[in-house]
mmCIF file as gemmi writes it, N, C-alpha and C atoms, coordinates in Angstrom:
data_model
loop_
_atom_site.group_PDB
_atom_site.id
_atom_site.type_symbol
_atom_site.label_atom_id
_atom_site.label_alt_id
_atom_site.label_comp_id
_atom_site.label_asym_id
_atom_site.label_entity_id
_atom_site.label_seq_id
_atom_site.pdbx_PDB_ins_code
_atom_site.Cartn_x
_atom_site.Cartn_y
_atom_site.Cartn_z
_atom_site.occupancy
_atom_site.B_iso_or_equiv
_atom_site.pdbx_formal_charge
_atom_site.auth_seq_id
_atom_site.auth_asym_id
_atom_site.pdbx_PDB_model_num
ATOM 1 N N . MET Axp A 1 ? 68.775 -74.417 -11.477 1 0 ? 1 A 1
ATOM 2 C CA . MET Axp A 1 ? 67.907 -73.788 -12.456 1 0 ? 1 A 1
ATOM 3 C C . MET Axp A 1 ? 66.52 -73.596 -11.847 1 0 ? 1 A 1
ATOM 4 N N . PRO Axp A 2 ? 65.915 -72.458 -12.169 1 0 ? 2 A 1
ATOM 5 C CA . PRO Axp A 2 ? 64.567 -72.219 -11.659 1 0 ? 2 A 1
ATOM 6 C C . PRO Axp A 2 ? 63.548 -73.132 -12.327 1 0 ? 2 A 1
ATOM 7 N N . ASN Axp A 3 ? 62.603 -73.583 -11.548 1 0 ? 3 A 1
ATOM 8 C CA . ASN Axp A 3 ? 61.579 -74.496 -12.066 1 0 ? 3 A 1
ATOM 9 C C . ASN Axp A 3 ? 60.265 -73.787 -12.375 1 0 ? 3 A 1
ATOM 10 N N . THR Axp A 4 ? 59.856 -72.894 -11.506 1 0 ? 4 A 1
ATOM 11 C CA . THR Axp A 4 ? 58.566 -72.233 -11.701 1 0 ? 4 A 1
ATOM 12 C C . THR Axp A 4 ? 58.726 -70.975 -12.55 1 0 ? 4 A 1
ATOM 13 N N . GLU Axp A 5 ? 57.61 -70.516 -13.092 1 0 ? 5 A 1
ATOM 14 C CA . GLU Axp A 5 ? 57.626 -69.298 -13.913 1 0 ? 5 A 1
ATOM 15 C C . GLU Axp A 5 ? 58.083 -68.097 -13.092 1 0 ? 5 A 1
ATOM 16 N N . SER Axp A 6 ? 57.614 -68.027 -11.851 1 0 ? 6 A 1
ATOM 17 C CA . SER Axp A 6 ? 57.984 -66.881 -11.016 1 0 ? 6 A 1
ATOM 18 C C . SER Axp A 6 ? 59.476 -66.897 -10.694 1 0 ? 6 A 1
ATOM 19 N N . ALA Axp A 7 ? 60.038 -68.085 -10.519 1 0 ? 7 A 1
ATOM 20 C CA . ALA Axp A 7 ? 61.475 -68.192 -10.256 1 0 ? 7 A 1
ATOM 21 C C . ALA Axp A 7 ? 62.28 -67.797 -11.493 1 0 ? 7 A 1
ATOM 22 N N . LYS Axp A 8 ? 61.778 -68.149 -12.666 1 0 ? 8 A 1
ATOM 23 C CA . LYS Axp A 8 ? 62.449 -67.766 -13.917 1 0 ? 8 A 1
ATOM 24 C C . LYS Axp A 8 ? 62.422 -66.253 -14.096 1 0 ? 8 A 1
ATOM 25 N N . LYS Axp A 9 ? 61.27 -65.667 -13.795 1 0 ? 9 A 1
ATOM 26 C CA . LYS Axp A 9 ? 61.143 -64.212 -13.904 1 0 ? 9 A 1
ATOM 27 C C . LYS Axp A 9 ? 62.089 -63.527 -12.917 1 0 ? 9 A 1
ATOM 28 N N . ARG Axp A 10 ? 62.151 -64.063 -11.721 1 0 ? 10 A 1
ATOM 29 C CA . ARG Axp A 10 ? 63.027 -63.515 -10.682 1 0 ? 10 A 1
ATOM 30 C C . ARG Axp A 10 ? 64.478 -63.551 -11.14 1 0 ? 10 A 1
ATOM 31 N N . LEU Axp A 11 ? 64.872 -64.642 -11.782 1 0 ? 11 A 1
ATOM 32 C CA . LEU Axp A 11 ? 66.229 -64.777 -12.303 1 0 ? 11 A 1
ATOM 33 C C . LEU Axp A 11 ? 66.516 -63.689 -13.341 1 0 ? 11 A 1
ATOM 34 N N . ARG Axp A 12 ? 65.562 -63.462 -14.244 1 0 ? 12 A 1
ATOM 35 C CA . ARG Axp A 12 ? 65.726 -62.417 -15.261 1 0 ? 12 A 1
ATOM 36 C C . ARG Axp A 12 ? 65.842 -61.037 -14.612 1 0 ? 12 A 1
ATOM 37 N N . GLN Axp A 13 ? 64.992 -60.775 -13.639 1 0 ? 13 A 1
ATOM 38 C CA . GLN Axp A 13 ? 65.017 -59.48 -12.961 1 0 ? 13 A 1
ATOM 39 C C . GLN Axp A 13 ? 66.337 -59.265 -12.22 1 0 ? 13 A 1
ATOM 40 N N . ASN Axp A 14 ? 66.784 -60.307 -11.524 1 0 ? 14 A 1
ATOM 41 C CA . ASN Axp A 14 ? 68.021 -60.196 -10.752 1 0 ? 14 A 1
ATOM 42 C C . ASN Axp A 14 ? 69.215 -59.911 -11.65 1 0 ? 14 A 1
ATOM 43 N N . GLU Axp A 15 ? 69.265 -60.569 -12.804 1 0 ? 15 A 1
ATOM 44 C CA . GLU Axp A 15 ? 70.377 -60.361 -13.73 1 0 ? 15 A 1
ATOM 45 C C . GLU Axp A 15 ? 70.368 -58.928 -14.269 1 0 ? 15 A 1
ATOM 46 N N . LYS Axp A 16 ? 69.19 -58.45 -14.635 1 0 ? 16 A 1
ATOM 47 C CA . LYS Axp A 16 ? 69.051 -57.091 -15.158 1 0 ? 16 A 1
ATOM 48 C C . LYS Axp A 16 ? 69.486 -56.064 -14.11 1 0 ? 16 A 1
ATOM 49 N N . ARG Axp A 17 ? 69.056 -56.272 -12.878 1 0 ? 17 A 1
ATOM 50 C CA . ARG Axp A 17 ? 69.391 -55.349 -11.79 1 0 ? 17 A 1
ATOM 51 C C . ARG Axp A 17 ? 70.872 -55.413 -11.441 1 0 ? 17 A 1
ATOM 52 N N . ARG Axp A 18 ? 71.436 -56.622 -11.481 1 0 ? 18 A 1
ATOM 53 C CA . ARG Axp A 18 ? 72.862 -56.788 -11.182 1 0 ? 18 A 1
ATOM 54 C C . ARG Axp A 18 ? 73.701 -55.983 -12.162 1 0 ? 18 A 1
ATOM 55 N N . LEU Axp A 19 ? 73.359 -56.08 -13.445 1 0 ? 19 A 1
ATOM 56 C CA . LEU Axp A 19 ? 74.103 -55.341 -14.463 1 0 ? 19 A 1
ATOM 57 C C . LEU Axp A 19 ? 73.943 -53.833 -14.281 1 0 ? 19 A 1
ATOM 58 N N . ARG Axp A 20 ? 72.728 -53.389 -13.994 1 0 ? 20 A 1
ATOM 59 C CA . ARG Axp A 20 ? 72.472 -51.959 -13.792 1 0 ? 20 A 1
ATOM 60 C C . ARG Axp A 20 ? 73.26 -51.439 -12.593 1 0 ? 20 A 1
ATOM 61 N N . ASN Axp A 21 ? 73.279 -52.21 -11.512 1 0 ? 21 A 1
ATOM 62 C CA . ASN Axp A 21 ? 74.001 -51.798 -10.31 1 0 ? 21 A 1
ATOM 63 C C . ASN Axp A 21 ? 75.502 -51.785 -10.55 1 0 ? 21 A 1
ATOM 64 N N . ARG Axp A 22 ? 75.983 -52.762 -11.308 1 0 ? 22 A 1
ATOM 65 C CA . ARG Axp A 22 ? 77.406 -52.838 -11.608 1 0 ? 22 A 1
ATOM 66 C C . ARG Axp A 22 ? 77.865 -51.613 -12.395 1 0 ? 22 A 1
ATOM 67 N N . ILE Axp A 23 ? 77.055 -51.206 -13.364 1 0 ? 23 A 1
ATOM 68 C CA . ILE Axp A 23 ? 77.385 -50.027 -14.163 1 0 ? 23 A 1
ATOM 69 C C . ILE Axp A 23 ? 77.425 -48.785 -13.278 1 0 ? 23 A 1
ATOM 70 N N . ALA Axp A 24 ? 76.441 -48.646 -12.404 1 0 ? 24 A 1
ATOM 71 C CA . ALA Axp A 24 ? 76.383 -47.478 -11.519 1 0 ? 24 A 1
ATOM 72 C C . ALA Axp A 24 ? 77.612 -47.425 -10.615 1 0 ? 24 A 1
ATOM 73 N N . LYS Axp A 25 ? 78.01 -48.556 -10.058 1 0 ? 25 A 1
ATOM 74 C CA . LYS Axp A 25 ? 79.181 -48.599 -9.185 1 0 ? 25 A 1
ATOM 75 C C . LYS Axp A 25 ? 80.454 -48.298 -9.959 1 0 ? 25 A 1
ATOM 76 N N . LYS Axp A 26 ? 80.533 -48.793 -11.188 1 0 ? 26 A 1
ATOM 77 C CA . LYS Axp A 26 ? 81.707 -48.565 -12.021 1 0 ? 26 A 1
ATOM 78 C C . LYS Axp A 26 ? 81.856 -47.076 -12.35 1 0 ? 26 A 1
ATOM 79 N N . ILE Axp A 27 ? 80.736 -46.422 -12.646 1 0 ? 27 A 1
ATOM 80 C CA . ILE Axp A 27 ? 80.767 -44.984 -12.941 1 0 ? 27 A 1
ATOM 81 C C . ILE Axp A 27 ? 81.266 -44.2 -11.727 1 0 ? 27 A 1
ATOM 82 N N . ILE Axp A 28 ? 80.804 -44.579 -10.541 1 0 ? 28 A 1
ATOM 83 C CA . ILE Axp A 28 ? 81.237 -43.906 -9.316 1 0 ? 28 A 1
ATOM 84 C C . ILE Axp A 28 ? 82.745 -44.052 -9.136 1 0 ? 28 A 1
ATOM 85 N N . LYS Axp A 29 ? 83.254 -45.268 -9.298 1 0 ? 29 A 1
ATOM 86 C CA . LYS Axp A 29 ? 84.688 -45.503 -9.134 1 0 ? 29 A 1
ATOM 87 C C . LYS Axp A 29 ? 85.495 -44.732 -10.169 1 0 ? 29 A 1
ATOM 88 N N . THR Axp A 30 ? 85.034 -44.757 -11.415 1 0 ? 30 A 1
ATOM 89 C CA . THR Axp A 30 ? 85.752 -44.091 -12.5 1 0 ? 30 A 1
ATOM 90 C C . THR Axp A 30 ? 85.857 -42.59 -12.253 1 0 ? 30 A 1
ATOM 91 N N . TYR Axp A 31 ? 84.742 -41.953 -11.935 1 0 ? 31 A 1
ATOM 92 C CA . TYR Axp A 31 ? 84.76 -40.502 -11.753 1 0 ? 31 A 1
ATOM 93 C C . TYR Axp A 31 ? 85.462 -40.092 -10.467 1 0 ? 31 A 1
ATOM 94 N N . SER Axp A 32 ? 85.455 -40.931 -9.451 1 0 ? 32 A 1
ATOM 95 C CA . SER Axp A 32 ? 86.215 -40.634 -8.24 1 0 ? 32 A 1
ATOM 96 C C . SER Axp A 32 ? 87.705 -40.635 -8.552 1 0 ? 32 A 1
ATOM 97 N N . LYS Axp A 33 ? 88.151 -41.634 -9.309 1 0 ? 33 A 1
ATOM 98 C CA . LYS Axp A 33 ? 89.562 -41.71 -9.691 1 0 ? 33 A 1
ATOM 99 C C . LYS Axp A 33 ? 89.95 -40.545 -10.593 1 0 ? 33 A 1
ATOM 100 N N . ARG Axp A 34 ? 89.068 -40.21 -11.556 1 0 ? 34 A 1
ATOM 101 C CA . ARG Axp A 34 ? 89.348 -39.105 -12.473 1 0 ? 34 A 1
ATOM 102 C C . ARG Axp A 34 ? 89.464 -37.785 -11.722 1 0 ? 34 A 1
ATOM 103 N N . THR Axp A 35 ? 88.633 -37.608 -10.71 1 0 ? 35 A 1
ATOM 104 C CA . THR Axp A 35 ? 88.672 -36.382 -9.909 1 0 ? 35 A 1
ATOM 105 C C . THR Axp A 35 ? 90.025 -36.229 -9.242 1 0 ? 35 A 1
ATOM 106 N N . LEU Axp A 36 ? 90.462 -37.277 -8.567 1 0 ? 36 A 1
ATOM 107 C CA . LEU Axp A 36 ? 91.716 -37.206 -7.822 1 0 ? 36 A 1
ATOM 108 C C . LEU Axp A 36 ? 92.92 -37.1 -8.755 1 0 ? 36 A 1
ATOM 109 N N . LYS Axp A 37 ? 92.851 -37.779 -9.898 1 0 ? 37 A 1
ATOM 110 C CA . LYS Axp A 37 ? 93.954 -37.71 -10.864 1 0 ? 37 A 1
ATOM 111 C C . LYS Axp A 37 ? 94.078 -36.301 -11.428 1 0 ? 37 A 1
ATOM 112 N N . ALA Axp A 38 ? 92.955 -35.726 -11.837 1 0 ? 38 A 1
ATOM 113 C CA . ALA Axp A 38 ? 92.981 -34.373 -12.402 1 0 ? 38 A 1
ATOM 114 C C . ALA Axp A 38 ? 93.436 -33.358 -11.356 1 0 ? 38 A 1
ATOM 115 N N . ALA Axp A 39 ? 92.985 -33.517 -10.119 1 0 ? 39 A 1
ATOM 116 C CA . ALA Axp A 39 ? 93.37 -32.59 -9.055 1 0 ? 39 A 1
ATOM 117 C C . ALA Axp A 39 ? 94.857 -32.704 -8.747 1 0 ? 39 A 1
ATOM 118 N N . SER Axp A 40 ? 95.377 -33.918 -8.745 1 0 ? 40 A 1
ATOM 119 C CA . SER Axp A 40 ? 96.801 -34.091 -8.448 1 0 ? 40 A 1
ATOM 120 C C . SER Axp A 40 ? 97.677 -33.542 -9.571 1 0 ? 40 A 1
ATOM 121 N N . GLU Axp A 41 ? 97.135 -33.498 -10.792 1 0 ? 41 A 1
ATOM 122 C CA . GLU Axp A 41 ? 97.876 -32.923 -11.921 1 0 ? 41 A 1
ATOM 123 C C . GLU Axp A 41 ? 97.692 -31.409 -12.002 1 0 ? 41 A 1
ATOM 124 N N . GLY Axp A 42 ? 96.827 -30.854 -11.155 1 0 ? 42 A 1
ATOM 125 C CA . GLY Axp A 42 ? 96.625 -29.419 -11.128 1 0 ? 42 A 1
ATOM 126 C C . GLY Axp A 42 ? 95.543 -28.912 -12.059 1 0 ? 42 A 1
ATOM 127 N N . ASN Axp A 43 ? 94.821 -29.807 -12.698 1 0 ? 43 A 1
ATOM 128 C CA . ASN Axp A 43 ? 93.751 -29.42 -13.621 1 0 ? 43 A 1
ATOM 129 C C . ASN Axp A 43 ? 92.44 -29.337 -12.84 1 0 ? 43 A 1
ATOM 130 N N . PHE Axp A 44 ? 92.227 -28.206 -12.167 1 0 ? 44 A 1
ATOM 131 C CA . PHE Axp A 44 ? 91.093 -28.11 -11.248 1 0 ? 44 A 1
ATOM 132 C C . PHE Axp A 44 ? 89.765 -27.834 -11.937 1 0 ? 44 A 1
ATOM 133 N N . GLU Axp A 45 ? 89.793 -27.365 -13.191 1 0 ? 45 A 1
ATOM 134 C CA . GLU Axp A 45 ? 88.529 -27.179 -13.914 1 0 ? 45 A 1
ATOM 135 C C . GLU Axp A 45 ? 87.898 -28.546 -14.192 1 0 ? 45 A 1
ATOM 136 N N . ALA Axp A 46 ? 88.7 -29.456 -14.724 1 0 ? 46 A 1
ATOM 137 C CA . ALA Axp A 46 ? 88.212 -30.81 -15.012 1 0 ? 46 A 1
ATOM 138 C C . ALA Axp A 46 ? 87.905 -31.554 -13.712 1 0 ? 46 A 1
ATOM 139 N N . ALA Axp A 47 ? 88.755 -31.354 -12.718 1 0 ? 47 A 1
ATOM 140 C CA . ALA Axp A 47 ? 88.565 -32.033 -11.435 1 0 ? 47 A 1
ATOM 141 C C . ALA Axp A 47 ? 87.255 -31.606 -10.785 1 0 ? 47 A 1
ATOM 142 N N . GLU Axp A 48 ? 86.937 -30.315 -10.876 1 0 ? 48 A 1
ATOM 143 C CA . GLU Axp A 48 ? 85.703 -29.813 -10.27 1 0 ? 48 A 1
ATOM 144 C C . GLU Axp A 48 ? 84.475 -30.424 -10.938 1 0 ? 48 A 1
ATOM 145 N N . ALA Axp A 49 ? 84.509 -30.514 -12.262 1 0 ? 49 A 1
ATOM 146 C CA . ALA Axp A 49 ? 83.381 -31.1 -12.999 1 0 ? 49 A 1
ATOM 147 C C . ALA Axp A 49 ? 83.22 -32.579 -12.648 1 0 ? 49 A 1
ATOM 148 N N . ASP Axp A 50 ? 84.34 -33.311 -12.63 1 0 ? 50 A 1
ATOM 149 C CA . ASP Axp A 50 ? 84.293 -34.733 -12.285 1 0 ? 50 A 1
ATOM 150 C C . ASP Axp A 50 ? 83.855 -34.935 -10.834 1 0 ? 50 A 1
ATOM 151 N N . PHE Axp A 51 ? 84.32 -34.053 -9.955 1 0 ? 51 A 1
ATOM 152 C CA . PHE Axp A 51 ? 83.965 -34.133 -8.54 1 0 ? 51 A 1
ATOM 153 C C . PHE Axp A 51 ? 82.453 -33.981 -8.355 1 0 ? 51 A 1
ATOM 154 N N . ARG Axp A 52 ? 81.882 -32.97 -8.983 1 0 ? 52 A 1
ATOM 155 C CA . ARG Axp A 52 ? 80.437 -32.741 -8.869 1 0 ? 52 A 1
ATOM 156 C C . ARG Axp A 52 ? 79.644 -33.928 -9.418 1 0 ? 52 A 1
ATOM 157 N N . PHE Axp A 53 ? 80.1 -34.468 -10.543 1 0 ? 53 A 1
ATOM 158 C CA . PHE Axp A 53 ? 79.418 -35.606 -11.157 1 0 ? 53 A 1
ATOM 159 C C . PHE Axp A 53 ? 79.497 -36.83 -10.242 1 0 ? 53 A 1
ATOM 160 N N . ALA Axp A 54 ? 80.691 -37.087 -9.68 1 0 ? 54 A 1
ATOM 161 C CA . ALA Axp A 54 ? 80.877 -38.243 -8.796 1 0 ? 54 A 1
ATOM 162 C C . ALA Axp A 54 ? 79.995 -38.128 -7.553 1 0 ? 54 A 1
ATOM 163 N N . ILE Axp A 55 ? 79.948 -36.943 -6.957 1 0 ? 55 A 1
ATOM 164 C CA . ILE Axp A 55 ? 79.124 -36.735 -5.763 1 0 ? 55 A 1
ATOM 165 C C . ILE Axp A 55 ? 77.649 -36.961 -6.09 1 0 ? 55 A 1
ATOM 166 N N . ALA Axp A 56 ? 77.211 -36.465 -7.245 1 0 ? 56 A 1
ATOM 167 C CA . ALA Axp A 56 ? 75.815 -36.645 -7.652 1 0 ? 56 A 1
ATOM 168 C C . ALA Axp A 56 ? 75.49 -38.124 -7.842 1 0 ? 56 A 1
ATOM 169 N N . LYS Axp A 57 ? 76.404 -38.861 -8.466 1 0 ? 57 A 1
ATOM 170 C CA . LYS Axp A 57 ? 76.178 -40.292 -8.696 1 0 ? 57 A 1
ATOM 171 C C . LYS Axp A 57 ? 76.176 -41.067 -7.38 1 0 ? 57 A 1
ATOM 172 N N . ILE Axp A 58 ? 77.068 -40.7 -6.465 1 0 ? 58 A 1
ATOM 173 C CA . ILE Axp A 58 ? 77.107 -41.369 -5.161 1 0 ? 58 A 1
ATOM 174 C C . ILE Axp A 58 ? 75.8 -41.108 -4.406 1 0 ? 58 A 1
ATOM 175 N N . ASP Axp A 59 ? 75.35 -39.852 -4.429 1 0 ? 59 A 1
ATOM 176 C CA . ASP Axp A 59 ? 74.072 -39.508 -3.788 1 0 ? 59 A 1
ATOM 177 C C . ASP Axp A 59 ? 72.937 -40.342 -4.357 1 0 ? 59 A 1
ATOM 178 N N . ARG Axp A 60 ? 72.886 -40.407 -5.677 1 0 ? 60 A 1
ATOM 179 C CA . ARG Axp A 60 ? 71.804 -41.126 -6.356 1 0 ? 60 A 1
ATOM 180 C C . ARG Axp A 60 ? 71.852 -42.62 -6.007 1 0 ? 60 A 1
ATOM 181 N N . ALA Axp A 61 ? 73.057 -43.183 -5.959 1 0 ? 61 A 1
ATOM 182 C CA . ALA Axp A 61 ? 73.197 -44.603 -5.627 1 0 ? 61 A 1
ATOM 183 C C . ALA Axp A 61 ? 72.742 -44.877 -4.197 1 0 ? 61 A 1
ATOM 184 N N . GLY Axp A 62 ? 72.997 -43.942 -3.291 1 0 ? 62 A 1
ATOM 185 C CA . GLY Axp A 62 ? 72.55 -44.104 -1.911 1 0 ? 62 A 1
ATOM 186 C C . GLY Axp A 62 ? 71.043 -44.057 -1.796 1 0 ? 62 A 1
ATOM 187 N N . VAL Axp A 63 ? 70.419 -43.142 -2.535 1 0 ? 63 A 1
ATOM 188 C CA . VAL Axp A 63 ? 68.961 -43.02 -2.506 1 0 ? 63 A 1
ATOM 189 C C . VAL Axp A 63 ? 68.31 -44.258 -3.111 1 0 ? 63 A 1
ATOM 190 N N . ARG Axp A 64 ? 68.893 -44.769 -4.191 1 0 ? 64 A 1
ATOM 191 C CA . ARG Axp A 64 ? 68.312 -45.919 -4.889 1 0 ? 64 A 1
ATOM 192 C C . ARG Axp A 64 ? 68.723 -47.249 -4.266 1 0 ? 64 A 1
ATOM 193 N N . ARG Axp A 65 ? 69.5 -47.189 -3.179 1 0 ? 65 A 1
ATOM 194 C CA . ARG Axp A 65 ? 69.93 -48.379 -2.437 1 0 ? 65 A 1
ATOM 195 C C . ARG Axp A 65 ? 70.876 -49.271 -3.232 1 0 ? 65 A 1
ATOM 196 N N . ILE Axp A 66 ? 71.543 -48.708 -4.227 1 0 ? 66 A 1
ATOM 197 C CA . ILE Axp A 66 ? 72.608 -49.449 -4.897 1 0 ? 66 A 1
ATOM 198 C C . ILE Axp A 66 ? 73.774 -49.555 -3.923 1 0 ? 66 A 1
ATOM 199 N N . LEU Axp A 67 ? 74.007 -48.461 -3.2 1 0 ? 67 A 1
ATOM 200 C CA . LEU Axp A 67 ? 74.938 -48.452 -2.078 1 0 ? 67 A 1
ATOM 201 C C . LEU Axp A 67 ? 74.111 -48.209 -0.819 1 0 ? 67 A 1
ATOM 202 N N . HIS Axp A 68 ? 74.556 -48.754 0.285 1 0 ? 68 A 1
ATOM 203 C CA . HIS Axp A 68 ? 73.91 -48.442 1.557 1 0 ? 68 A 1
ATOM 204 C C . HIS Axp A 68 ? 74.092 -46.942 1.808 1 0 ? 68 A 1
ATOM 205 N N . PRO Axp A 69 ? 73.094 -46.268 2.346 1 0 ? 69 A 1
ATOM 206 C CA . PRO Axp A 69 ? 73.219 -44.818 2.561 1 0 ? 69 A 1
ATOM 207 C C . PRO Axp A 69 ? 74.446 -44.415 3.379 1 0 ? 69 A 1
ATOM 208 N N . ASN Axp A 70 ? 74.81 -45.209 4.363 1 0 ? 70 A 1
ATOM 209 C CA . ASN Axp A 70 ? 76.008 -44.893 5.148 1 0 ? 70 A 1
ATOM 210 C C . ASN Axp A 70 ? 77.271 -45.045 4.303 1 0 ? 70 A 1
ATOM 211 N N . THR Axp A 71 ? 77.291 -46.035 3.426 1 0 ? 71 A 1
ATOM 212 C CA . THR Axp A 71 ? 78.426 -46.227 2.527 1 0 ? 71 A 1
ATOM 213 C C . THR Axp A 71 ? 78.534 -45.044 1.577 1 0 ? 71 A 1
ATOM 214 N N . ALA Axp A 72 ? 77.412 -44.594 1.066 1 0 ? 72 A 1
ATOM 215 C CA . ALA Axp A 72 ? 77.403 -43.437 0.167 1 0 ? 72 A 1
ATOM 216 C C . ALA Axp A 72 ? 77.941 -42.205 0.895 1 0 ? 72 A 1
ATOM 217 N N . ALA Axp A 73 ? 77.501 -41.999 2.117 1 0 ? 73 A 1
ATOM 218 C CA . ALA Axp A 73 ? 77.962 -40.85 2.899 1 0 ? 73 A 1
ATOM 219 C C . ALA Axp A 73 ? 79.462 -40.934 3.157 1 0 ? 73 A 1
ATOM 220 N N . ARG Axp A 74 ? 79.946 -42.121 3.478 1 0 ? 74 A 1
ATOM 221 C CA . ARG Axp A 74 ? 81.372 -42.309 3.738 1 0 ? 74 A 1
ATOM 222 C C . ARG Axp A 74 ? 82.206 -42.031 2.493 1 0 ? 74 A 1
ATOM 223 N N . ARG Axp A 75 ? 81.748 -42.538 1.355 1 0 ? 75 A 1
ATOM 224 C CA . ARG Axp A 75 ? 82.484 -42.318 0.104 1 0 ? 75 A 1
ATOM 225 C C . ARG Axp A 75 ? 82.517 -40.845 -0.272 1 0 ? 75 A 1
ATOM 226 N N . LYS Axp A 76 ? 81.392 -40.162 -0.097 1 0 ? 76 A 1
ATOM 227 C CA . LYS Axp A 76 ? 81.349 -38.726 -0.381 1 0 ? 76 A 1
ATOM 228 C C . LYS Axp A 76 ? 82.309 -37.978 0.533 1 0 ? 76 A 1
ATOM 229 N N . SER Axp A 77 ? 82.311 -38.338 1.801 1 0 ? 77 A 1
ATOM 230 C CA . SER Axp A 77 ? 83.164 -37.68 2.777 1 0 ? 77 A 1
ATOM 231 C C . SER Axp A 77 ? 84.638 -37.877 2.442 1 0 ? 77 A 1
ATOM 232 N N . ARG Axp A 78 ? 85.013 -39.097 2.121 1 0 ? 78 A 1
ATOM 233 C CA . ARG Axp A 78 ? 86.411 -39.39 1.806 1 0 ? 78 A 1
ATOM 234 C C . ARG Axp A 78 ? 86.857 -38.701 0.523 1 0 ? 78 A 1
ATOM 235 N N . LEU Axp A 79 ? 85.994 -38.746 -0.489 1 0 ? 79 A 1
ATOM 236 C CA . LEU Axp A 79 ? 86.335 -38.102 -1.755 1 0 ? 79 A 1
ATOM 237 C C . LEU Axp A 79 ? 86.486 -36.595 -1.56 1 0 ? 79 A 1
ATOM 238 N N . THR Axp A 80 ? 85.574 -35.998 -0.817 1 0 ? 80 A 1
ATOM 239 C CA . THR Axp A 80 ? 85.637 -34.56 -0.557 1 0 ? 80 A 1
ATOM 240 C C . THR Axp A 80 ? 86.898 -34.204 0.207 1 0 ? 80 A 1
ATOM 241 N N . ARG Axp A 81 ? 87.23 -34.996 1.207 1 0 ? 81 A 1
ATOM 242 C CA . ARG Axp A 81 ? 88.417 -34.73 2.019 1 0 ? 81 A 1
ATOM 243 C C . ARG Axp A 81 ? 89.689 -34.806 1.181 1 0 ? 81 A 1
ATOM 244 N N . GLU Axp A 82 ? 89.801 -35.838 0.339 1 0 ? 82 A 1
ATOM 245 C CA . GLU Axp A 82 ? 90.986 -35.981 -0.511 1 0 ? 82 A 1
ATOM 246 C C . GLU Axp A 82 ? 91.065 -34.866 -1.547 1 0 ? 82 A 1
ATOM 247 N N . TYR Axp A 83 ? 89.931 -34.542 -2.14 1 0 ? 83 A 1
ATOM 248 C CA . TYR Axp A 83 ? 89.886 -33.491 -3.157 1 0 ? 83 A 1
ATOM 249 C C . TYR Axp A 83 ? 90.282 -32.143 -2.551 1 0 ? 83 A 1
ATOM 250 N N . ASP Axp A 84 ? 89.721 -31.818 -1.391 1 0 ? 84 A 1
ATOM 251 C CA . ASP Axp A 84 ? 90.04 -30.552 -0.731 1 0 ? 84 A 1
ATOM 252 C C . ASP Axp A 84 ? 91.506 -30.482 -0.328 1 0 ? 84 A 1
ATOM 253 N N . ALA Axp A 85 ? 92.062 -31.601 0.116 1 0 ? 85 A 1
ATOM 254 C CA . ALA Axp A 85 ? 93.473 -31.627 0.504 1 0 ? 85 A 1
ATOM 255 C C . ALA Axp A 85 ? 94.362 -31.321 -0.701 1 0 ? 85 A 1
ATOM 256 N N . LEU Axp A 86 ? 94.051 -31.917 -1.85 1 0 ? 86 A 1
ATOM 257 C CA . LEU Axp A 86 ? 94.833 -31.651 -3.058 1 0 ? 86 A 1
ATOM 258 C C . LEU Axp A 86 ? 94.671 -30.199 -3.506 1 0 ? 86 A 1
ATOM 259 N N . LYS Axp A 87 ? 93.456 -29.691 -3.404 1 0 ? 87 A 1
ATOM 260 C CA . LYS Axp A 87 ? 93.178 -28.312 -3.81 1 0 ? 87 A 1
ATOM 261 C C . LYS Axp A 87 ? 93.924 -27.325 -2.906 1 0 ? 87 A 1
ATOM 262 N N . ASN Axp A 88 ? 93.892 -27.574 -1.602 1 0 ? 88 A 1
ATOM 263 C CA . ASN Axp A 88 ? 94.571 -26.693 -0.65 1 0 ? 88 A 1
ATOM 264 C C . ASN Axp A 88 ? 96.085 -26.777 -0.785 1 0 ? 88 A 1
ATOM 265 N N . ALA Axp A 89 ? 96.599 -27.965 -1.057 1 0 ? 89 A 1
ATOM 266 C CA . ALA Axp A 89 ? 98.042 -28.127 -1.24 1 0 ? 89 A 1
ATOM 267 C C . ALA Axp A 89 ? 98.508 -27.352 -2.468 1 0 ? 89 A 1
ATOM 268 N N . ALA Axp A 90 ? 97.723 -27.396 -3.517 1 0 ? 90 A 1
ATOM 269 C CA . ALA Axp A 90 ? 98.074 -26.668 -4.741 1 0 ? 90 A 1
ATOM 270 C C . ALA Axp A 90 ? 97.988 -25.16 -4.51 1 0 ? 90 A 1
ATOM 271 N N . ALA Axp A 91 ? 96.994 -24.736 -3.751 1 0 ? 91 A 1
ATOM 272 C CA . ALA Axp A 91 ? 96.824 -23.306 -3.482 1 0 ? 91 A 1
ATOM 273 C C . ALA Axp A 91 ? 97.948 -22.771 -2.602 1 0 ? 91 A 1
ATOM 274 N N . SER Axp A 92 ? 98.377 -23.555 -1.624 1 0 ? 92 A 1
ATOM 275 C CA . SER Axp A 92 ? 99.43 -23.096 -0.718 1 0 ? 92 A 1
ATOM 276 C C . SER Axp A 92 ? 100.803 -23.118 -1.381 1 0 ? 92 A 1
ATOM 277 N N . SER Axp A 93 ? 101.01 -24.003 -2.339 1 0 ? 93 A 1
ATOM 278 C CA . SER Axp A 93 ? 102.309 -24.068 -3.016 1 0 ? 93 A 1
ATOM 279 C C . SER Axp A 93 ? 102.438 -23.014 -4.109 1 0 ? 93 A 1
ATOM 280 N N . SER Axp A 94 ? 101.306 -22.493 -4.574 1 0 ? 94 A 1
ATOM 281 C CA . SER Axp A 94 ? 101.345 -21.48 -5.645 1 0 ? 94 A 1
ATOM 282 C C . SER Axp A 94 ? 101.659 -20.112 -5.127 1 0 ? 94 A 1
């Protein structure tokens, strides 16, 4: 347990930030999964919207240091690669 006032304040700040960061990471994971699920089902209108939202959130998390910038870049790259592969597979099969 923190003894000093500054340590108590630090504890409060850390908890608040932990929750905020957790929510941001959860949103990124959710929209990344939704993008790939919608794309694999062939619903590219919804997939495109989710894809753009996920990329924006990943970018924002990298800038705000919720994710390391290299991690953000890697996640964007992987998501884009998977999304494009599903989109191209659907286009070639149609």
